[in-house]
Backbone of each chain as ProteinMPNN parsed JSONL, in Angstrom:
{"seq_chain_A": "MGSTEAEGLPPLPAPGTALVEELDKKQLIILRDGRKLIGILRSFDQFANLVLEDAFERIIVGEMYGDIPLGLYVIRGENVVLLGQVDPTREVPANLTKVTASEIKQAQKAEKTEVMLKGTMLKRMDFLDDVG", "coords_chain_A": {"N_chain_A": [[231.354, 261.959, 82.027], [231.923, 264.608, 82.768], [234.238, 264.233, 84.188], [236.64, 264.238, 82.878], [237.197, 266.808, 82.467], [238.995, 269.705, 81.508], [241.639, 271.15, 83.413], [241.061, 273.828, 85.696], [238.641, 274.724, 84.704], [235.306, 275.661, 85.572], [232.943, 273.483, 87.313], [230.726, 271.466, 85.332], [227.517, 272.708, 84.45], [224.397, 271.179, 85.334], [223.007, 268.939, 82.904], [221.433, 270.661, 80.275], [220.251, 272.922, 81.625], [219.841, 275.398, 80.807], [217.444, 276.592, 80.32], [216.161, 277.361, 82.577], [215.846, 280.011, 83.383], [213.881, 280.84, 81.713], [211.503, 279.847, 82.491], [207.984, 279.94, 83.239], [207.507, 282.163, 81.772], [206.31, 284.005, 78.946], [206.74, 282.497, 75.858], [208.054, 282.296, 72.556], [208.028, 279.706, 70.315], [209.79, 278.205, 67.743], [209.221, 275.729, 65.42], [210.571, 272.798, 63.773], [209.165, 272.385, 61.407], [208.489, 274.895, 60.721], [206.381, 276.018, 62.022], [204.946, 278.32, 64.375], [204.73, 278.57, 67.744], [203.166, 279.954, 70.604], [203.338, 280.39, 74.06], [203.143, 279.804, 77.643], [206.043, 278.846, 79.241], [206.239, 275.969, 81.071], [207.618, 273.691, 81.844], [210.614, 271.73, 81.197], [213.201, 269.641, 79.748], [216.436, 267.942, 79.468], [216.512, 267.415, 76.762], [215.289, 269.441, 75.599], [212.603, 268.965, 75.451], [209.404, 270.321, 75.831], [206.948, 271.899, 77.926], [204.103, 273.66, 77.32], [201.867, 276.094, 78.43], [198.569, 277.308, 77.915], [198.865, 277.496, 75.141], [199.167, 278.726, 71.789], [198.952, 278.588, 68.224], [200.567, 280.668, 65.961], [199.771, 282.017, 62.93], [201.085, 283.49, 60.101], [200.254, 285.231, 57.275], [201.163, 286.957, 54.571], [200.131, 290.185, 55.148], [198.592, 289.601, 57.249], [197.706, 288.164, 60.432], [196.932, 285.359, 62.525], [195.639, 283.675, 65.409], [195.606, 280.395, 66.642], [194.029, 278.687, 69.064], [195.427, 276.263, 71.291], [195.795, 275.115, 73.792], [197.083, 273.1, 76.443], [200.297, 272.031, 75.786], [202.665, 269.517, 74.973], [205.841, 269.481, 73.729], [207.922, 267.64, 71.673], [211.388, 267.5, 72.025], [213.146, 267.289, 69.774], [211.915, 268.601, 67.733], [212.127, 271.239, 68.187], [213.317, 274.363, 67.229], [213.962, 276.949, 68.017], [213.694, 279.041, 70.844], [212.228, 281.798, 72.136], [212.073, 284.585, 74.301], [209.112, 286.388, 74.641], [208.578, 289.745, 74.222], [206.336, 291.346, 76.204], [205.221, 293.839, 75.716], [205.401, 294.251, 73.044], [204.247, 292.133, 71.721], [202.464, 291.697, 69.687], [202.917, 291.49, 66.276], [204.279, 294.224, 64.582], [202.654, 296.303, 62.171], [201.025, 294.251, 61.178], [197.799, 292.872, 60.633], [195.222, 291.624, 62.714], [193.338, 288.681, 62.248], [190.529, 286.401, 62.3], [190.653, 282.958, 63.52], [189.598, 281.15, 61.653], [189.655, 282.632, 59.342], [192.41, 283.063, 58.979], [193.275, 280.515, 58.596], [192.075, 279.922, 56.216], [193.348, 281.756, 54.556], [195.911, 280.773, 54.686], [195.625, 278.331, 53.464], [194.941, 279.146, 50.902], [197.31, 280.378, 50.17], [199.007, 278.193, 50.147], [197.956, 276.63, 48.047], [198.474, 278.328, 45.99], [201.274, 278.405, 45.924], [201.72, 275.749, 45.298], [200.565, 275.577, 42.8], [202.209, 277.259, 41.355], [204.477, 275.729, 41.436], [203.746, 273.484, 39.86], [203.352, 274.698, 37.43], [205.931, 275.562, 36.824], [207.111, 273.098, 36.568], [205.859, 272.149, 34.324], [207.032, 273.703, 32.446], [209.472, 272.674, 32.245], [210.447, 271.243, 30.081], [211.48, 273.099, 28.407], [214.035, 273.609, 29.278], [215.421, 271.403, 28.367], [215.356, 271.745, 25.641], [216.95, 273.981, 25.198]], "CA_chain_A": [[231.54, 262.991, 80.995], [232.539, 265.8, 83.329], [235.426, 263.917, 84.968], [237.836, 264.538, 82.102], [237.209, 268.255, 82.252], [240.315, 270.321, 81.601], [241.874, 271.813, 84.694], [240.806, 275.266, 85.742], [237.279, 275.076, 84.295], [234.327, 275.419, 86.628], [232.207, 272.248, 87.053], [229.647, 271.579, 84.347], [226.158, 272.813, 84.951], [223.622, 269.981, 85.027], [222.653, 268.982, 81.483], [220.23, 271.343, 79.816], [219.588, 273.792, 82.6], [219.87, 276.743, 80.245], [216.094, 277.147, 80.163], [215.576, 277.671, 83.891], [215.475, 281.441, 83.441], [212.747, 281.104, 80.825], [210.288, 279.243, 83.054], [206.852, 280.778, 83.635], [207.432, 283.371, 80.948], [205.721, 283.775, 77.632], [207.8, 282.16, 74.92], [207.747, 281.961, 71.16], [208.804, 278.534, 69.917], [209.757, 277.896, 66.314], [209.37, 274.297, 65.221], [211.318, 272.434, 62.569], [208.33, 272.502, 60.209], [208.233, 276.303, 60.485], [205.272, 276.524, 62.826], [205.299, 279.193, 65.473], [203.833, 278.41, 68.88], [203.393, 280.884, 71.702], [202.719, 279.904, 75.284], [203.946, 280.007, 78.846], [206.881, 277.67, 79.458], [206.044, 275.447, 82.42], [208.601, 272.667, 82.173], [211.505, 271.338, 80.102], [214.251, 268.724, 80.195], [217.718, 268.103, 78.778], [216.352, 267.3, 75.308], [214.444, 270.574, 75.222], [211.172, 268.69, 75.471], [208.836, 271.495, 76.49], [205.526, 271.956, 78.249], [203.581, 275.014, 77.144], [200.507, 276.282, 78.904], [197.813, 278.305, 77.141], [199.589, 277.639, 73.883], [198.434, 278.929, 70.538], [199.787, 278.669, 67.029], [200.394, 281.935, 65.247], [199.985, 281.877, 61.49], [201.244, 284.781, 59.426], [200.159, 285.157, 55.819], [201.235, 288.321, 54.051], [199.997, 291.241, 56.153], [197.612, 289.176, 58.258], [198.101, 287.069, 61.315], [195.827, 284.816, 63.301], [196.058, 282.746, 66.453], [194.752, 279.225, 66.811], [194.246, 278.196, 70.43], [195.789, 274.847, 71.353], [195.703, 274.614, 75.164], [198.327, 272.622, 77.05], [201.036, 271.295, 74.773], [204.0, 268.985, 75.226], [206.554, 269.462, 72.453], [209.106, 266.799, 71.686], [212.543, 268.381, 71.866], [213.809, 267.269, 68.471], [211.219, 269.489, 66.803], [212.323, 272.63, 68.587], [214.423, 275.067, 66.593], [214.34, 278.149, 68.734], [212.76, 279.464, 71.865], [212.573, 283.178, 72.439], [211.173, 285.27, 75.217], [208.304, 287.38, 73.948], [208.426, 291.019, 74.916], [204.876, 291.486, 76.288], [204.758, 295.13, 75.221], [205.356, 294.247, 71.584], [203.992, 290.757, 71.305], [201.776, 291.723, 68.406], [203.818, 291.937, 65.227], [203.928, 295.54, 64.05], [202.103, 296.403, 60.816], [200.205, 293.12, 60.745], [196.448, 292.985, 61.174], [194.728, 290.371, 63.259], [192.091, 288.138, 61.71], [190.072, 285.262, 63.108], [191.329, 281.688, 63.264], [189.13, 280.524, 60.408], [190.131, 283.463, 58.224], [193.839, 282.87, 58.73], [193.422, 279.155, 58.052], [191.679, 280.022, 54.813], [194.419, 282.47, 53.862], [197.059, 279.865, 54.611], [195.284, 277.328, 52.458], [195.024, 279.817, 49.605], [198.73, 280.578, 49.888], [199.572, 276.873, 49.853], [197.564, 276.221, 46.688], [199.169, 279.214, 45.046], [202.658, 277.924, 45.831], [201.692, 274.463, 44.613], [200.25, 275.866, 41.402], [203.433, 277.808, 40.785], [205.384, 274.593, 41.278], [203.37, 272.642, 38.728], [203.591, 275.507, 36.225], [207.366, 275.5, 36.55], [207.41, 271.742, 36.128], [205.386, 272.002, 32.942], [207.946, 274.431, 31.569], [210.776, 272.019, 32.341], [210.923, 270.758, 28.78], [212.214, 274.187, 27.756], [215.446, 273.475, 29.632], [216.023, 270.363, 27.532], [215.51, 272.27, 24.287], [218.137, 274.832, 25.199]], "C_chain_A": [[232.297, 264.174, 81.577], [233.873, 265.533, 84.02], [236.704, 264.244, 84.216], [237.966, 266.024, 81.786], [238.612, 268.824, 82.437], [240.433, 271.093, 82.916], [241.515, 273.303, 84.599], [239.414, 275.66, 85.299], [236.316, 274.811, 85.444], [233.541, 274.148, 86.305], [231.067, 272.492, 86.081], [228.328, 271.851, 85.037], [225.423, 271.523, 84.59], [223.126, 270.077, 83.593], [221.371, 269.751, 81.223], [219.527, 272.166, 80.854], [219.464, 275.219, 82.073], [218.492, 277.398, 80.216], [215.443, 277.548, 81.483], [215.063, 279.104, 83.94], [214.239, 281.755, 82.612], [211.431, 280.58, 81.386], [209.253, 280.303, 83.419], [206.805, 282.103, 82.888], [206.86, 283.004, 79.586], [206.819, 283.59, 76.598], [207.239, 281.937, 73.531], [208.637, 280.79, 70.777], [208.67, 278.345, 68.414], [210.072, 276.422, 66.162], [210.084, 274.02, 63.903], [210.488, 272.56, 61.303], [207.927, 273.955, 59.956], [207.086, 276.874, 61.298], [205.774, 277.373, 63.977], [204.279, 279.017, 66.598], [204.19, 279.44, 69.937], [202.671, 280.345, 72.922], [203.632, 280.157, 76.459], [204.72, 278.723, 79.131], [206.734, 277.203, 80.898], [207.066, 274.401, 82.801], [209.458, 272.334, 80.945], [212.45, 270.271, 80.629], [215.488, 268.885, 79.322], [217.629, 267.977, 77.266], [215.622, 268.506, 74.733], [213.026, 270.112, 74.883], [210.544, 269.812, 76.28], [207.38, 271.259, 76.86], [205.094, 273.415, 78.155], [202.157, 275.076, 77.644], [199.867, 277.43, 78.122], [198.484, 278.568, 75.798], [198.64, 277.996, 72.745], [199.424, 278.976, 69.391], [199.519, 279.991, 66.361], [200.744, 281.723, 63.78], [200.07, 283.268, 60.886], [201.186, 284.545, 57.927], [200.144, 286.588, 55.298], [201.17, 289.331, 55.182], [199.052, 290.847, 57.283], [198.238, 288.168, 59.21], [196.884, 286.603, 62.098], [196.348, 283.802, 64.293], [195.071, 281.594, 66.543], [195.022, 278.625, 68.179], [194.488, 276.693, 70.461], [195.628, 274.272, 72.758], [197.053, 274.186, 75.697], [199.051, 271.727, 76.055], [202.346, 270.766, 75.325], [204.68, 268.87, 73.862], [207.777, 268.57, 72.584], [210.321, 267.63, 71.262], [213.127, 268.424, 70.482], [213.159, 268.212, 67.471], [211.456, 270.967, 67.087], [213.521, 273.221, 67.847], [214.911, 276.176, 67.51], [213.269, 278.496, 69.74], [213.151, 280.877, 72.259], [211.564, 283.804, 73.368], [210.428, 286.358, 74.458], [208.204, 288.625, 74.811], [206.931, 291.327, 74.989], [204.366, 292.811, 75.736], [204.693, 295.169, 73.697], [205.153, 292.838, 71.045], [203.369, 290.731, 69.92], [202.732, 292.248, 67.349], [203.359, 293.274, 64.657], [203.464, 295.406, 62.599], [201.471, 295.12, 60.273], [198.825, 293.3, 61.357], [195.942, 291.624, 61.593], [193.439, 289.96, 62.561], [191.715, 286.911, 62.537], [190.795, 283.987, 62.678], [190.904, 281.095, 61.928], [189.631, 281.307, 59.196], [191.597, 283.188, 57.912], [194.09, 281.48, 58.16], [193.119, 279.164, 56.551], [192.801, 280.664, 53.991], [195.631, 281.572, 53.668], [196.853, 278.826, 53.523], [195.443, 277.92, 51.053], [196.484, 279.984, 49.196], [199.38, 279.271, 49.463], [199.236, 276.456, 48.42], [198.298, 277.062, 45.663], [200.601, 278.745, 44.825], [202.706, 276.63, 45.032], [201.49, 274.677, 43.108], [201.498, 276.367, 40.682], [204.401, 276.681, 40.492], [205.047, 273.77, 40.051], [203.586, 273.382, 37.419], [205.053, 275.405, 35.829], [207.731, 274.141, 35.984], [207.018, 271.578, 34.655], [206.318, 272.685, 31.963], [209.32, 273.765, 31.521], [211.348, 271.636, 30.98], [211.737, 271.826, 28.061], [213.707, 274.085, 28.05], [216.139, 272.49, 28.702], [216.289, 270.884, 26.124], [216.79, 273.092, 24.2], [219.354, 273.953, 25.435]], "O_chain_A": [[233.219, 264.689, 80.945], [234.571, 266.472, 84.401], [237.74, 264.5, 84.831], [238.759, 266.424, 80.934], [239.321, 268.48, 83.382], [239.451, 271.611, 83.447], [241.656, 273.93, 83.549], [239.019, 276.81, 85.487], [236.486, 273.853, 86.199], [233.471, 273.76, 85.139], [230.513, 273.589, 86.018], [228.05, 271.287, 86.095], [225.798, 270.849, 83.632], [222.852, 271.175, 83.108], [220.351, 269.519, 81.872], [218.301, 272.11, 80.952], [219.042, 276.127, 82.789], [218.384, 278.619, 80.1], [214.306, 278.018, 81.502], [213.984, 279.374, 84.469], [213.619, 282.805, 82.781], [210.366, 280.835, 80.823], [209.592, 281.406, 83.847], [206.145, 283.048, 83.32], [206.921, 281.856, 79.146], [207.717, 284.423, 76.475], [206.118, 281.46, 73.353], [209.859, 280.867, 70.9], [207.562, 278.328, 67.879], [211.061, 275.925, 66.702], [210.187, 274.889, 63.037], [211.037, 272.814, 60.231], [207.113, 274.223, 59.072], [206.843, 278.08, 61.27], [206.877, 277.174, 64.487], [203.093, 279.29, 66.411], [205.361, 279.761, 70.142], [201.529, 279.896, 72.83], [204.746, 280.658, 76.306], [204.134, 277.647, 79.248], [207.057, 277.935, 81.834], [207.356, 274.237, 83.986], [209.077, 272.618, 79.809], [212.493, 270.025, 81.835], [215.59, 269.829, 78.539], [218.549, 268.378, 76.554], [215.369, 268.58, 73.53], [212.322, 270.777, 74.122], [211.09, 270.214, 77.307], [206.67, 270.511, 76.188], [205.648, 274.286, 78.825], [201.337, 274.215, 77.323], [200.534, 278.386, 77.725], [198.647, 279.714, 75.379], [197.469, 277.616, 72.745], [200.582, 279.355, 69.563], [198.366, 280.393, 66.21], [201.851, 281.31, 63.436], [199.217, 284.118, 61.139], [201.962, 283.764, 57.375], [199.206, 287.34, 55.564], [202.028, 289.349, 56.065], [198.749, 291.653, 58.162], [199.157, 287.429, 58.858], [195.933, 287.356, 62.304], [197.365, 283.15, 64.058], [193.857, 281.794, 66.522], [196.112, 278.113, 68.433], [193.833, 275.938, 69.743], [195.355, 273.082, 72.911], [198.063, 274.839, 75.431], [198.473, 270.769, 75.542], [203.054, 271.465, 76.05], [204.151, 268.235, 72.95], [208.576, 268.734, 73.506], [210.279, 268.362, 70.273], [213.569, 269.483, 70.036], [213.776, 268.583, 66.473], [211.037, 271.834, 66.32], [214.607, 272.641, 67.845], [216.109, 276.326, 67.749], [212.081, 278.269, 69.509], [214.285, 281.12, 72.672], [210.359, 283.587, 73.243], [211.027, 287.146, 73.728], [207.801, 288.568, 75.972], [206.305, 291.55, 73.952], [203.208, 292.906, 75.33], [204.011, 296.018, 73.123], [205.779, 292.413, 70.074], [203.686, 289.878, 69.09], [203.297, 293.331, 67.504], [202.194, 293.437, 64.294], [203.861, 294.476, 61.899], [201.39, 294.925, 59.06], [198.693, 293.817, 62.466], [196.19, 290.613, 60.936], [192.561, 290.787, 62.315], [192.494, 286.447, 63.37], [191.448, 283.935, 61.636], [191.733, 280.6, 61.164], [189.983, 280.731, 58.166], [191.989, 283.092, 56.749], [194.995, 281.283, 57.348], [193.793, 278.522, 55.747], [193.155, 280.2, 52.908], [196.289, 281.604, 52.629], [197.766, 278.488, 52.771], [195.996, 277.292, 50.15], [196.852, 279.765, 48.042], [200.196, 279.24, 48.543], [200.099, 275.992, 47.676], [198.693, 276.574, 44.605], [201.084, 278.691, 43.693], [203.595, 276.424, 44.206], [202.145, 274.053, 42.274], [201.8, 275.957, 39.561], [205.06, 276.662, 39.453], [205.934, 273.395, 39.285], [203.958, 272.778, 36.413], [205.382, 275.191, 34.662], [208.537, 274.027, 35.061], [207.731, 270.964, 33.861], [206.395, 272.304, 30.795], [210.223, 274.242, 30.835], [212.556, 271.696, 30.753], [212.576, 271.516, 27.215], [214.543, 274.419, 27.21], [217.283, 272.696, 28.297], [217.285, 270.535, 25.491], [217.596, 272.938, 23.283], [220.478, 274.453, 25.476]]}, "seq_chain_B": "MLFYSYFKTLVGQQVTVELKNDLAITGSLHSVDQYLNIKLENTRVVDEGKYPHMMSVKNCFIRGSVVRYVQLPAGGVEVDILHDATRREARGT", "coords_chain_B": {"N_chain_B": [[234.126, 267.898, 74.14], [235.808, 269.948, 73.701], [234.94, 272.001, 71.942], [232.859, 272.993, 73.32], [234.177, 274.124, 75.527], [235.6, 275.973, 74.087], [233.596, 277.617, 72.972], [232.688, 278.701, 75.291], [234.635, 280.519, 75.915], [233.953, 282.506, 74.251], [231.822, 283.858, 75.223], [229.762, 286.681, 75.577], [230.613, 287.956, 73.327], [229.837, 289.311, 70.043], [228.011, 287.351, 67.895], [226.962, 285.601, 64.916], [224.441, 283.388, 64.344], [223.722, 280.863, 62.173], [220.977, 279.035, 61.132], [219.738, 275.711, 60.339], [217.401, 276.033, 58.98], [217.845, 278.239, 57.492], [217.447, 280.638, 58.76], [219.038, 283.424, 60.14], [220.613, 284.718, 62.944], [221.754, 287.443, 64.772], [223.564, 288.269, 67.676], [224.572, 288.907, 71.122], [226.586, 286.512, 72.638], [225.237, 284.705, 75.17], [225.206, 282.338, 76.694], [226.38, 278.927, 76.602], [225.885, 275.416, 76.295], [226.702, 271.923, 77.001], [225.578, 270.576, 74.851], [225.973, 272.268, 72.883], [223.858, 273.989, 72.665], [222.662, 277.262, 72.296], [222.489, 280.435, 73.804], [221.331, 283.614, 73.044], [221.606, 287.165, 73.392], [219.971, 290.354, 73.05], [219.042, 290.083, 70.356], [219.032, 290.152, 66.773], [217.413, 289.619, 63.801], [218.765, 288.602, 60.735], [217.492, 288.829, 58.21], [215.028, 290.617, 58.544], [212.557, 291.375, 57.443], [211.505, 289.091, 56.371], [210.852, 287.518, 58.467], [208.624, 288.376, 60.361], [207.572, 287.71, 62.84], [209.658, 287.526, 64.558], [210.258, 289.936, 65.567], [209.432, 290.579, 68.139], [211.076, 289.232, 69.779], [213.794, 289.277, 71.909], [215.725, 287.986, 73.371], [217.089, 284.773, 72.973], [216.916, 281.16, 72.9], [218.678, 278.677, 71.308], [218.442, 275.532, 69.887], [221.053, 273.224, 69.915], [221.196, 271.294, 67.912], [220.107, 272.337, 65.611], [221.736, 274.164, 64.52], [223.636, 275.51, 61.895], [225.886, 277.122, 61.125], [228.198, 279.048, 63.11], [228.957, 282.286, 63.06], [231.836, 284.052, 63.697], [233.279, 286.849, 65.489], [235.765, 288.828, 63.838], [239.028, 287.852, 64.521], [238.218, 286.341, 66.601], [239.061, 283.827, 66.962], [241.625, 282.216, 68.525], [243.893, 280.853, 66.95], [246.244, 279.351, 67.378], [246.1, 278.529, 70.046], [243.819, 276.961, 69.925], [244.592, 274.99, 68.112], [246.573, 273.778, 69.632], [245.105, 272.856, 71.838], [243.452, 271.061, 70.558], [245.239, 269.066, 69.744], [246.141, 268.211, 72.186], [243.793, 267.188, 73.245], [243.409, 265.086, 71.464], [245.482, 263.425, 72.143], [244.579, 262.663, 74.495], [245.147, 263.774, 76.969]], "CA_chain_B": [[234.154, 268.946, 75.165], [236.709, 271.031, 73.282], [234.251, 273.153, 71.373], [232.096, 273.568, 74.42], [235.098, 275.019, 76.234], [235.95, 277.062, 73.193], [232.48, 278.563, 72.892], [232.568, 279.414, 76.562], [235.542, 281.67, 75.907], [233.385, 283.543, 73.381], [230.652, 284.455, 75.863], [229.794, 288.136, 75.606], [230.956, 288.494, 72.01], [228.788, 289.342, 69.016], [228.117, 286.269, 66.928], [225.793, 285.363, 64.079], [224.162, 281.96, 64.286], [222.884, 280.522, 61.026], [220.299, 277.774, 61.422], [219.524, 274.832, 59.188], [216.257, 276.531, 58.202], [218.349, 279.453, 56.847], [217.29, 281.816, 59.614], [220.31, 283.836, 60.72], [220.363, 285.616, 64.063], [222.936, 288.054, 65.373], [223.351, 288.69, 69.052], [225.746, 288.636, 71.944], [226.523, 285.153, 73.167], [224.973, 284.745, 76.606], [225.726, 281.108, 77.276], [226.397, 277.747, 75.746], [226.001, 274.234, 77.148], [227.484, 270.837, 76.39], [225.008, 270.166, 73.572], [226.153, 273.457, 72.049], [222.708, 274.881, 72.667], [223.204, 278.614, 72.407], [221.574, 281.506, 74.185], [221.766, 284.917, 72.55], [220.921, 288.334, 73.941], [219.834, 291.487, 72.119], [219.123, 289.469, 69.04], [218.509, 290.814, 65.59], [217.364, 288.66, 62.708], [219.469, 289.218, 59.611], [216.499, 289.217, 57.206], [213.872, 290.842, 59.415], [211.314, 291.466, 56.691], [211.001, 287.757, 56.058], [210.451, 286.851, 59.711], [208.04, 289.436, 61.189], [207.264, 287.233, 64.192], [210.845, 287.575, 65.403], [210.432, 291.304, 66.045], [209.157, 290.708, 69.571], [212.018, 288.401, 70.526], [215.051, 289.973, 72.159], [216.676, 286.988, 73.849], [216.581, 283.467, 72.567], [217.612, 279.899, 73.121], [218.705, 277.93, 70.055], [218.831, 274.151, 70.13], [222.32, 272.974, 69.236], [221.062, 270.394, 66.766], [219.6, 273.012, 64.417], [222.7, 275.188, 64.104], [224.5, 275.154, 60.763], [227.147, 277.839, 61.318], [228.301, 280.183, 64.019], [229.924, 283.234, 62.501], [232.526, 284.653, 64.833], [233.906, 288.141, 65.217], [237.131, 288.726, 63.341], [239.936, 287.766, 65.654], [237.584, 285.57, 67.679], [239.716, 282.527, 67.096], [243.055, 282.155, 68.81], [244.11, 279.598, 66.229], [247.327, 278.565, 67.98], [245.607, 277.891, 71.273], [242.861, 275.934, 69.524], [245.444, 273.916, 67.578], [247.23, 273.139, 70.761], [244.088, 272.152, 72.63], [242.988, 269.93, 69.748], [246.227, 268.0, 69.812], [246.157, 267.696, 73.563], [242.593, 266.37, 73.396], [243.608, 263.875, 70.68], [246.383, 262.552, 72.908], [243.821, 262.224, 75.663], [245.718, 264.265, 78.227]], "C_chain_B": [[234.946, 270.164, 74.703], [235.947, 272.254, 72.791], [233.316, 273.806, 72.371], [232.979, 274.565, 75.173], [235.423, 276.231, 75.381], [234.839, 278.105, 73.122], [232.321, 279.342, 74.188], [233.499, 280.62, 76.613], [234.979, 282.813, 75.074], [232.2, 284.261, 74.014], [230.817, 285.974, 75.95], [230.093, 288.752, 74.245], [229.756, 288.477, 71.077], [229.011, 288.178, 68.051], [226.85, 286.219, 66.076], [225.612, 283.858, 63.962], [223.258, 281.712, 63.091], [222.31, 279.134, 61.257], [220.078, 276.971, 60.151], [218.296, 275.239, 58.392], [216.569, 277.889, 57.573], [218.089, 280.742, 57.618], [218.656, 282.153, 60.199], [220.063, 284.905, 61.765], [221.682, 286.128, 64.612], [222.614, 288.444, 66.806], [224.598, 288.454, 69.862], [225.543, 287.299, 72.642], [226.367, 285.21, 74.683], [225.494, 283.499, 77.292], [225.667, 279.986, 76.266], [226.471, 276.554, 76.692], [226.639, 273.086, 76.383], [226.868, 270.258, 75.126], [225.25, 271.233, 72.502], [224.826, 274.145, 71.762], [223.256, 276.273, 72.939], [222.128, 279.574, 72.881], [222.15, 282.835, 73.734], [220.962, 286.018, 73.227], [220.935, 289.462, 72.92], [219.903, 291.014, 70.669], [218.522, 290.349, 67.956], [218.547, 289.789, 64.464], [217.923, 289.322, 61.462], [218.484, 289.665, 58.526], [215.159, 289.444, 57.901], [212.542, 290.84, 58.674], [210.666, 290.112, 56.46], [210.458, 287.054, 57.307], [209.834, 287.847, 60.685], [207.784, 289.003, 62.629], [208.457, 287.329, 65.119], [211.088, 288.963, 65.994], [210.304, 291.402, 67.566], [210.142, 289.905, 70.421], [213.355, 289.122, 70.681], [216.143, 289.035, 72.677], [216.185, 285.635, 73.372], [217.539, 282.329, 72.842], [217.541, 279.128, 71.816], [219.198, 276.517, 70.337], [220.065, 273.838, 69.294], [222.176, 272.19, 67.953], [220.599, 271.107, 65.5], [220.562, 274.075, 63.895], [223.505, 274.688, 62.911], [225.87, 275.818, 60.935], [227.05, 278.779, 62.513], [229.369, 281.091, 63.438], [230.513, 284.047, 63.641], [233.045, 286.033, 64.477], [235.311, 287.912, 64.691], [238.072, 288.726, 64.538], [239.361, 286.993, 66.813], [238.265, 284.24, 67.916], [241.197, 282.717, 67.377], [243.528, 280.826, 68.243], [245.165, 278.733, 66.915], [246.859, 277.812, 69.206], [244.679, 276.74, 70.929], [243.587, 274.723, 68.94], [245.992, 273.077, 68.703], [246.243, 272.274, 71.544], [243.591, 270.922, 71.88], [243.946, 268.768, 69.844], [246.296, 267.385, 71.192], [244.96, 266.761, 73.771], [242.766, 265.042, 72.658], [244.515, 262.892, 71.417], [245.704, 262.032, 74.162], [244.437, 262.659, 76.972], [244.982, 265.487, 78.72]], "O_chain_B": [[234.787, 271.263, 75.234], [236.252, 273.387, 73.163], [233.017, 274.998, 72.289], [232.577, 275.702, 75.423], [235.512, 277.357, 75.872], [235.09, 279.308, 73.199], [231.878, 280.491, 74.187], [233.198, 281.619, 77.266], [235.45, 283.947, 75.164], [231.632, 285.171, 73.411], [231.869, 286.479, 76.343], [229.851, 289.941, 74.035], [228.794, 287.737, 71.285], [230.085, 288.047, 67.463], [225.802, 286.731, 66.469], [226.519, 283.144, 63.534], [222.166, 282.273, 62.998], [223.038, 278.182, 61.539], [220.212, 277.483, 59.039], [218.155, 274.834, 57.238], [215.657, 278.609, 57.168], [218.475, 281.821, 57.169], [219.354, 281.271, 60.698], [219.378, 285.891, 61.498], [222.604, 285.359, 64.881], [221.508, 288.899, 67.1], [225.569, 287.878, 69.372], [224.468, 287.005, 73.164], [227.247, 285.698, 75.391], [226.141, 283.576, 78.337], [225.007, 280.075, 75.231], [227.051, 276.658, 77.773], [227.068, 273.258, 75.242], [227.537, 269.528, 74.394], [224.789, 271.109, 71.367], [224.678, 274.809, 70.737], [224.195, 276.441, 73.716], [220.99, 279.528, 72.413], [223.31, 283.147, 74.005], [219.8, 285.832, 73.588], [221.796, 289.517, 72.042], [220.716, 291.489, 69.876], [217.633, 291.165, 68.198], [219.58, 289.171, 64.207], [217.595, 290.471, 61.164], [218.624, 290.759, 57.979], [214.271, 288.592, 57.86], [211.53, 290.369, 59.193], [209.444, 289.998, 56.366], [209.689, 286.099, 57.199], [210.428, 288.145, 61.721], [207.779, 289.834, 63.537], [208.303, 287.228, 66.336], [211.991, 289.155, 66.808], [210.984, 292.208, 68.202], [210.045, 289.903, 71.648], [213.968, 289.527, 69.693], [217.331, 289.263, 72.449], [214.98, 285.379, 73.369], [218.75, 282.494, 72.99], [216.454, 278.942, 71.269], [220.247, 276.33, 70.953], [220.114, 274.151, 68.105], [222.94, 272.39, 67.009], [220.689, 270.535, 64.413], [220.248, 274.797, 62.949], [224.001, 273.562, 62.924], [226.897, 275.14, 60.894], [225.968, 279.241, 62.876], [230.537, 280.715, 63.336], [229.794, 284.648, 64.439], [233.231, 286.35, 63.302], [235.969, 286.934, 65.046], [237.911, 289.525, 65.461], [239.941, 286.979, 67.899], [238.066, 283.604, 68.951], [241.928, 283.3, 66.576], [243.564, 279.811, 68.94], [244.998, 277.518, 67.022], [247.166, 276.635, 69.395], [244.732, 275.678, 71.549], [243.241, 273.578, 69.233], [245.887, 271.851, 68.718], [246.519, 271.117, 71.862], [243.34, 269.876, 72.478], [243.531, 267.621, 70.006], [246.486, 266.178, 71.34], [245.082, 265.698, 74.379], [242.335, 263.997, 73.145], [244.335, 261.678, 71.325], [246.176, 261.095, 74.805], [244.27, 261.984, 77.988], [245.328, 266.035, 79.767]]}, "name": "protein", "num_of_chains": 2, "seq": "MGSTEAEGLPPLPAPGTALVEELDKKQLIILRDGRKLIGILRSFDQFANLVLEDAFERIIVGEMYGDIPLGLYVIRGENVVLLGQVDPTREVPANLTKVTASEIKQAQKAEKTEVMLKGTMLKRMDFLDDVGMLFYSYFKTLVGQQVTVELKNDLAITGSLHSVDQYLNIKLENTRVVDEGKYPHMMSVKNCFIRGSVVRYVQLPAGGVEVDILHDATRREARGT"}
């Protein structure tokens, strides 16, 4: 792959070494399904498969947030959207209040049902489109 | 390899990366690799109110596979050079 490199360019860095600087630091990972994981990055590879230590999922609902402890996590690279270094001095989202894991799970569930309900209501009104 | 080389010439410039999940992040391009994974510095999320968890993130790594667009600074593209390079690459020289 690197042998056909145009003249004058420096040699390619080894595949996927961009994360070396992020090792052993607290990272926020956004997954393809929208989940947000926070943990210390311990290892990675060229696919962005990741190993997170002391990981937890952070759920934000409205003005509340809650953390669900997960422990040691290996994340398959294809699910990773973004990895960002967390500034330790402002890790806690401003103007959000912390609640317990069970409370945030409950809030998330409530939000989900509300969204679903809205969806079915809209569906029931679909016939109006046909009339017009 | 062409766009990898091209993105490398943009390092240091302000770009906006729009992801497939509609999140758009502005920042200065720190580095890019052959998968077009992108690292941004001094990032700012375009719609901050919608993504409160991104407030604490100042530098980030974006997996190339989730990028939809990269918005470049005006004048960021030297179209003639890119044209030329494209044709050279197509000829395989």
